N, CA and C atoms as a LAMMPS dump frame, in Angstrom:
ITEM: TIMESTEP
0
ITEM: NUMBER OF ATOMS
201
ITEM: BOX BOUNDS ff ff ff
-5.0000000000000000e+02 5.0000000000000000e+02
-5.0000000000000000e+02 5.0000000000000000e+02
-5.0000000000000000e+02 5.0000000000000000e+02
ITEM: ATOMS id mol type element x y z
1 1 1 N 85.431 -374.719 344.295
2 1 2 C 85.169 -375.149 342.941
3 1 3 C 85.791 -376.532 342.739
4 2 1 N 85.04 -377.418 342.123
5 2 2 C 85.516 -378.758 341.827
6 2 3 C 86.492 -378.697 340.663
7 3 1 N 87.576 -379.42 340.757
8 3 2 C 88.525 -379.484 339.651
9 3 3 C 89.181 -380.853 339.629
10 4 1 N 89.662 -381.206 338.492
11 4 2 C 90.43 -382.435 338.329
12 4 3 C 91.439 -382.193 337.201
13 5 1 N 92.22 -383.193 336.89
14 5 2 C 93.279 -383.023 335.895
15 5 3 C 92.731 -382.62 334.527
16 6 1 N 91.623 -383.216 334.135
17 6 2 C 91.03 -382.898 332.828
18 6 3 C 90.56 -381.442 332.785
19 7 1 N 89.876 -381.004 333.845
20 7 2 C 89.419 -379.618 333.88
21 7 3 C 90.587 -378.637 333.909
22 8 1 N 91.653 -378.975 334.61
23 8 2 C 92.824 -378.102 334.651
24 8 3 C 93.422 -377.943 333.256
25 9 1 N 93.49 -379.02 332.493
26 9 2 C 94.002 -378.94 331.117
27 9 3 C 93.08 -378.108 330.245
28 10 1 N 91.772 -378.26 330.46
29 10 2 C 90.799 -377.461 329.704
30 10 3 C 91.015 -375.975 329.991
31 11 1 N 91.173 -375.626 331.27
32 11 2 C 91.377 -374.229 331.64
33 11 3 C 92.676 -373.683 331.049
34 12 1 N 93.721 -374.491 331.033
35 12 2 C 94.99 -374.064 330.435
36 12 3 C 94.806 -373.76 328.959
37 13 1 N 94.11 -374.653 328.256
38 13 2 C 93.876 -374.454 326.82
39 13 3 C 93.047 -373.196 326.58
40 14 1 N 92.017 -372.986 327.392
41 14 2 C 91.191 -371.791 327.24
42 14 3 C 92.002 -370.525 327.479
43 15 1 N 92.892 -370.558 328.447
44 15 2 C 93.741 -369.393 328.717
45 15 3 C 94.677 -369.106 327.556
46 16 1 N 95.258 -370.143 326.966
47 16 2 C 96.144 -369.966 325.815
48 16 3 C 95.369 -369.345 324.655
49 17 1 N 94.176 -369.875 324.379
50 17 2 C 93.376 -369.362 323.269
51 17 3 C 92.881 -367.938 323.542
52 18 1 N 92.546 -367.659 324.786
53 18 2 C 92.114 -366.313 325.151
54 18 3 C 93.247 -365.308 324.971
55 19 1 N 94.444 -365.679 325.38
56 19 2 C 95.611 -364.804 325.209
57 19 3 C 95.89 -364.576 323.726
58 20 1 N 95.775 -365.642 322.934
59 20 2 C 95.99 -365.515 321.494
60 20 3 C 94.965 -364.546 320.888
61 21 1 N 93.715 -364.632 321.338
62 21 2 C 92.672 -363.735 320.838
63 21 3 C 92.998 -362.276 321.186
64 22 1 N 93.433 -362.046 322.426
65 22 2 C 93.789 -360.677 322.832
66 22 3 C 94.989 -360.167 322.05
67 23 1 N 96.02 -361 321.922
68 23 2 C 97.251 -360.573 321.258
69 23 3 C 97.04 -360.275 319.774
70 24 1 N 96.204 -361.071 319.132
71 24 2 C 95.973 -360.905 317.7
72 24 3 C 94.759 -360.045 317.386
73 25 1 N 94.032 -359.652 318.469
74 25 2 C 92.813 -358.846 318.311
75 25 3 C 91.798 -359.532 317.398
76 26 1 N 91.694 -360.852 317.58
77 26 2 C 90.726 -361.667 316.848
78 26 3 C 89.72 -362.197 317.859
79 27 1 N 88.476 -362.297 317.464
80 27 2 C 87.423 -362.801 318.333
81 27 3 C 87.771 -364.205 318.825
82 28 1 N 87.612 -364.427 320.126
83 28 2 C 87.919 -365.721 320.754
84 28 3 C 87.196 -366.862 320.044
85 29 1 N 85.913 -366.678 319.741
86 29 2 C 85.13 -367.748 319.121
87 29 3 C 85.598 -368.039 317.693
88 30 1 N 86.118 -367.031 316.995
89 30 2 C 86.671 -367.265 315.661
90 30 3 C 87.943 -368.113 315.745
91 31 1 N 88.755 -367.875 316.776
92 31 2 C 89.963 -368.68 316.968
93 31 3 C 89.59 -370.122 317.27
94 32 1 N 88.58 -370.319 318.126
95 32 2 C 88.114 -371.669 318.446
96 32 3 C 87.631 -372.366 317.179
97 33 1 N 86.83 -371.671 316.407
98 33 2 C 86.269 -372.247 315.18
99 33 3 C 87.385 -372.674 314.216
100 34 1 N 88.392 -371.844 314.056
101 34 2 C 89.502 -372.178 313.16
102 34 3 C 90.298 -373.375 313.679
103 35 1 N 90.527 -373.435 314.989
104 35 2 C 91.251 -374.572 315.561
105 35 3 C 90.467 -375.867 315.391
106 36 1 N 89.164 -375.798 315.563
107 36 2 C 88.322 -376.99 315.368
108 36 3 C 88.365 -377.427 313.908
109 37 1 N 88.278 -376.477 312.993
110 37 2 C 88.351 -376.813 311.561
111 37 3 C 89.67 -377.513 311.224
112 38 1 N 90.775 -376.986 311.762
113 38 2 C 92.085 -377.6 311.504
114 38 3 C 92.15 -379.017 312.055
115 39 1 N 91.648 -379.209 313.267
116 39 2 C 91.647 -380.535 313.88
117 39 3 C 90.837 -381.522 313.044
118 40 1 N 89.654 -381.103 312.621
119 40 2 C 88.804 -381.986 311.83
120 40 3 C 89.447 -382.308 310.484
121 41 1 N 90.132 -381.352 309.872
122 41 2 C 90.836 -381.611 308.609
123 41 3 C 91.974 -382.597 308.823
124 42 1 N 92.735 -382.432 309.911
125 42 2 C 93.842 -383.343 310.213
126 42 3 C 93.352 -384.767 310.424
127 43 1 N 92.202 -384.907 311.084
128 43 2 C 91.655 -386.229 311.404
129 43 3 C 90.768 -386.781 310.295
130 44 1 N 90.55 -385.965 309.262
131 44 2 C 89.694 -386.342 308.138
132 44 3 C 88.264 -386.655 308.601
133 45 1 N 87.763 -385.826 309.532
134 45 2 C 86.405 -385.955 310.039
135 45 3 C 85.512 -384.96 309.316
136 46 1 N 84.222 -385.286 309.212
137 46 2 C 83.243 -384.365 308.642
138 46 3 C 82.84 -383.351 309.703
139 47 1 N 82.705 -382.116 309.278
140 47 2 C 82.329 -381.061 310.205
141 47 3 C 81.183 -380.265 309.613
142 48 1 N 80.105 -380.169 310.36
143 48 2 C 78.964 -379.374 309.922
144 48 3 C 78.56 -378.431 311.034
145 49 1 N 78.096 -377.266 310.668
146 49 2 C 77.64 -376.296 311.646
147 49 3 C 76.133 -376.142 311.517
148 50 1 N 75.452 -376.194 312.637
149 50 2 C 74.012 -375.965 312.622
150 50 3 C 73.749 -374.47 312.675
151 51 1 N 72.569 -374.092 312.262
152 51 2 C 72.191 -372.69 312.359
153 51 3 C 71.767 -372.438 313.795
154 52 1 N 72.472 -371.572 314.463
155 52 2 C 72.278 -371.31 315.88
156 52 3 C 71.489 -370.04 316.063
157 53 1 N 70.462 -370.117 316.883
158 53 2 C 69.693 -368.92 317.201
159 53 3 C 70.28 -368.294 318.455
160 54 1 N 70.211 -367.017 318.543
161 54 2 C 70.721 -366.341 319.737
162 54 3 C 72.081 -365.753 319.494
163 55 1 N 72.789 -365.518 320.552
164 55 2 C 74.096 -364.904 320.442
165 55 3 C 74.951 -365.297 321.609
166 56 1 N 75.997 -364.56 321.817
167 56 2 C 76.916 -364.817 322.912
168 56 3 C 76.687 -363.795 324.004
169 57 1 N 76.924 -364.219 325.229
170 57 2 C 76.847 -363.289 326.346
171 57 3 C 78.12 -362.464 326.385
172 58 1 N 77.969 -361.173 326.559
173 58 2 C 79.169 -360.365 326.763
174 58 3 C 79.442 -360.286 328.265
175 59 1 N 80.592 -359.786 328.626
176 59 2 C 81.031 -359.787 330.021
177 59 3 C 80.055 -359.083 330.955
178 60 1 N 79.431 -358.019 330.508
179 60 2 C 78.546 -357.265 331.407
180 60 3 C 77.241 -358.003 331.69
181 61 1 N 76.869 -358.986 330.853
182 61 2 C 75.627 -359.719 331.058
183 61 3 C 75.827 -361.102 331.67
184 62 1 N 77.05 -361.543 331.82
185 62 2 C 77.305 -362.88 332.348
186 62 3 C 76.776 -363.002 333.78
187 63 1 N 76.969 -361.984 334.603
188 63 2 C 76.523 -362.075 336.003
189 63 3 C 75.027 -362.247 336.116
190 64 1 N 74.263 -361.781 335.133
191 64 2 C 72.803 -361.936 335.155
192 64 3 C 72.407 -363.403 335.035
193 65 1 N 73.212 -364.181 334.305
194 65 2 C 72.915 -365.597 334.086
195 65 3 C 73.522 -366.459 335.175
196 66 1 N 74.734 -366.148 335.577
197 66 2 C 75.471 -367.017 336.508
198 66 3 C 75.288 -366.643 337.969
199 67 1 N 74.829 -365.468 338.239
200 67 2 C 74.877 -365.13 339.628
201 67 3 C 73.736 -364.456 340.212
């Protein structure tokens, strides 16, 4: 697998957020959404969400797409 310093930091952040989701029993994507909202508020950036069709892959269906 290809990796570099930026990807390693990304993986670290994802692991921290994933652990937080497990520990607090909150959906991972809800934690991401809240962190993004906080960042945008701190930076005084506009944030809009588009209406997304579809859903998220659960763990049992990921192998169908990736492998």
